[in-house]
C-alpha positions in Angstrom: -10.8 20.8 0.8 -13.1 19.6 3.5 -11.9 16.7 5.6 -14.2 14.2 7.3 -13.4 11.6 9.9 -14.6 8.2 8.7 -14.9 5.4 11.4 -13.1 2.8 9.1 -10.5 4.9 7.3 -9.8 8.0 9.5 -9.4 11.4 7.9 -10.6 11.5 4.2 -11.7 14.2 1.8 -15.3 14.1 0.5 -14.0 13.1 -3.0 -11.8 10.4 -1.6 -14.6 8.9 0.5 -16.9 8.9 -2.6 -14.3 7.2 -4.7 -13.7 4.6 -2.0 -17.4 3.8 -1.8 -17.9 3.7 -5.6 -14.9 1.5 -6.3 -15.1 -0.7 -3.2 -11.8 0.2 -1.5 -11.3 -1.7 1.7 -9.6 -0.5 4.9 -6.6 -2.7 4.0 -6.4 -1.1 0.6 -6.6 2.4 2.2 -3.7 1.5 4.5 -1.6 0.4 1.5 -2.4 3.7 -0.3 -1.4 5.7 2.8 1.9 3.9 3.0 2.7 4.6 -0.6 1.4 8.2 -1.0 1.2 9.6 2.6 -1.8 10.2 4.9 -2.4 13.8 3.8 -2.1 13.4 0.1 -5.9 13.0 -0.4 -6.1 14.4 -4.0 -3.4 12.0 -5.2 -4.9 9.0 -3.6 -8.3 9.9 -5.0 -6.8 10.2 -8.5 -5.0 6.9 -8.2 -8.2 5.1 -7.1 -10.2 6.5 -10.0 -7.5 5.8 -12.6 -6.9 2.3 -11.3 -10.6 1.5 -11.3 -11.1 2.8 -14.8 -8.3 0.6 -16.1 -9.8 -2.5 -14.3 -13.4 -2.4 -15.2 -14.6 -0.3 -12.3 -13.0 -2.2 -9.5 -10.0 -0.9 -7.6 -7.1 -3.4 -7.2 -4.3 -2.1 -5.0 -1.8 -4.7 -6.1 -1.9 -3.2 -9.6 -0.5 0.2 -8.5 3.0 -1.0 -7.8 
């Protein structure tokens, strides 16, 4: 898995960054996801973002994952 350093989010995988852009994940949402799943669990965070967005009409809503 290739990791990139994004100026807003820090270290992300390419798939994670693509999911963030597609589903409009904010830096605050990212911070919440990191608190819940850990900073190095890129695959799990990407999966959660995609599943959450699919269930909510394409928009990610962090408050729905709890």
